N, C-alpha and C positions, 0 to 999 in steps of 0.2 A: 201601513206598517210604520212603526215608530223607530226612533234612533236606537232604542234599546234592543230592537229585533235583529239588528245587524250582527252584533257580537255579544251574546249573552251567555250565561252559564248553560252549556248544552249537554253537559255530561250527566249520565245517570250513574250515580256512585255505585249502585248495586250491580251494574252491568259493565261499565267501562272502568274497571278497577286495576290500577297498576301493580304488577308483581312480576317475578321472574326476570328474564333478560330485559324486556320492555313491559310487557303485560302478560298476564297468565290467562290461558284459555279457561273460561269459567264453565262450570257444569250447569249453565242456564239453559232453559227452554228446549233442550234436546235438538241440537243442530241437525242431526240425522233426520229427524222428523220434518224439520223445515225444508231440507233438501228433497226429501221424498214428496212432500206436498207440492213443492215447486215443480218437480218432474211430472207429477200427475196432472197439475192444473194448467201449466204453461202450454198455450196453443190448443188446449182441449176444452177445459171448462171455462177458461177466460183467456184474453189476449196475453201473449207471453210477457209483455212489458208490465201489465197489471199484476200478474203473478210474481214477477221479479220485484216490483216495488213492495208488495206485501211481504215477500221474503226478507227484503232489506229492513223493513219495519220490525221484523221479529229477530233479526240477527243480533247477537250480543258479543261475538268475539271481536276484540279490537285489532287483533292480528292473528296470523296462523301460518304454519308451514304446511303446504299442500300442493300437489301437482308439481313437485320438484322446485318450488320457489317459496320465498318469504313474501307474504302479503301483509301490508300495513295499512289499515283502514282508518284508524282514529289518531289524529294529530294532537299531541299534548292533552289527550283525554277530553278534548273539546270540539274538534273540527273533524267532520266525517268526509273522507275521500270516497264518495259514493260511487264514482265511476270505476275505481279500482275494485270495490266490493262487487259492483255489477259485473265486471269482467270475470271475477272469480266464480260468481254464481252462474253466469252464462255458460261456463264450461260444463255445467251439469245438464244443460238443455240444448245441446249443439244443433239439434234438428228442429227446434221449436220456432226459430226465427229466420227470415231471409238474410243472406249475407249483407246486403246493402243496409238493412235496418240495424244490424249489429254494428256495422262500421259507423253508421251515423250516430249511434249511441256512444260508442267508445271513443271515437275521434272528435265528435262535435257536441256530445251531450244532448243529442236530439232524439226525442221519442217519436214513434211512428204516428202518433196523433197528438193534437194539442191537449196538454194536461195543465189546467190552471193551478195556481199556487194552493188554493184551498183543498182541491181534490188531492193534489200531490201530498200535501201535509197530512190529510186524513189517512192516506195509504201507508206512509212511512212512519207516521206518529210525530207529535210535536217536538220531542227531544231530538230525534234524528233529523227532523227538518231544520231545526235551529242549528244543529251541528253542521248540517250541509251548508247553511248560510255562512257559518263561521269559516268553513273551508273556502267558499267562493270568494269572500271578501279578504280573508286572512292569508290565502295562498295564491289563488288564481288572479285576482285583481291586483294583489301586492306585486306579483311577478311582472304584470303589465306596467305598473307604475315604475318599477325599477328600470325596465327597458326604455320607457318614455323619458325618464330622467337622464339616463345615459345618452340618449339621442339628443336631448336638449343641450347637454354639456358639450357633446361633439360638435353640434352646429355652432355653438358659441365660440368654441376654440377655432373652428375653421373661419368664422367671421373675423376673428382677430388675427388671422394668418398664422395660427399655431398649427404644428403638425399633429396628426392624429396620434393618440397615445393609448397604451395598454392600461393606463391608470384610470380610464373612464369609469370602470366599475367601482374602483375605490373612491373616486370623487363623488359618484352618484350615491353611494352608501353614506358618505360623510354628510352630504346634503340632506338625505332623508332621515338618517338615524344618528347623526352626530359623530360618527367615527368611520374608519375604513372597514371594508368587508373583512380583511384579514384580522384586524383587532376585534371586531365584533364576533367573528367565528371563534376566536380564542375564548372570549367571554362566554359565549354560548356553550362551548364544550366544557368549560370549567363548571358552569352552573348545572349542566346535565351529567356531570361525572364521567365524561367521555363515552357515554352510551351510544352516541351516534357517529363515532369515528375518532381518529387521532388528529386529523387536519382536513382542510377543504378537499384535498386530492383523494381522500379516502371516503368521501361522502357518497352514500347511495341515494337513490331517488327519495326514499323515506327520510333520509337525513336532511336532504334539501328542503323537503316539505316542512319538517320540524323547525329547521333554521329559519325559513321564510316566515312561518307563523310566529316564531319568537321575535323576529324583526318587526313584524306587523304590530305586535303588542307593545314593543318598545316605542314605535312611532306614535301609537295611540296615547301612551303615557307621557311622551316627551313634549308634544306640541299643543298649541292652543286649538280648541275645537274648530275655529274658522279655517286654520291651515289644514287640519285633518280632513275637513269637508272638501276643501279645494283639491287636495292631493287625491282623495278617493274618487272624486268626480273625474279627474284627469285620468286616473287608472281605468275607470269604467269606459271612458271614451276611447282610450288606447286599445283596450281589449276588444271593443266593437270593431275598431279599424283592423286589428290583427285577424279578426274572424271574417274578413272580407265583407264588411258591411253588416254582418249579422248582429243582432242585439247582444250586448254584453251581459244582459240579464235574461236568461231563457224564460219561456212562458211559465214554467213550473216554479220559478223563483219569484217572490214578490218584488215587482219593480220598485226601485227607490222613489219615494215621493219627492216633491220639490224641496221639502224642508228636512228630509232625512239626513242629507249630507251636511246640513248646517251644524250638526252636533253629534257626529258619530262617536260613540263611546264604547269602551270595552269594559265589561264587568268581569273581573277575574274570578275564577272558581276557587273557593276556599277548600283546599284538600282536607279530608276528614281522616 
């Protein structure tokens, strides 16, 4: 895997097209047919997780209102929150999988069998696989990096005999992104036209994902590749520690090579 594979243009313009409140449900592929095929195949013609991954590979709604809630799958048109999509699709096949396997998937991202990156990529398709990588590095790893930075600042303050402070989050964001979280949130909301809330207190989970991905892209643009590589590696290590020693890069994700973190780069998608 090359550095370009980490965060590249992952959006399919004809599928993940922004309209309406955030995105418009597209008349693509017939989602009723996708759901019907999932119900027919999961646990019968093939393993439930294989049928699920094939359904994810065919799904084109970036978000939807269903089952009494709003589901947001595609972050900034580029990053796929595949576990949220998996949760929504699993509601269609409640009897197809054991509870423990469902919990392992939704809480830990673990499939019931080892699925390597090439097989996973074939099942969900190259665009969605790259979008999944975008979410992993741009949201999941970025959140771990933020926590790690806050902890480092806290330890430094305690070593200097300073009292703990509620400003740790602001200091961590200033270190990573060049400004406080409050100031960055205002800039984010201004750039997105207030689509994701009025302030931090009004943020939903989808808003936080959008904000975190926006911060990730800001960090990629702001710093030298060597620092980006170092910070990303630290985020991966922190994520592994948070997952009780589990790998920060599941088997179905291409594990970063030794040189991939030397020049992590983001290729912005040019909206058409």
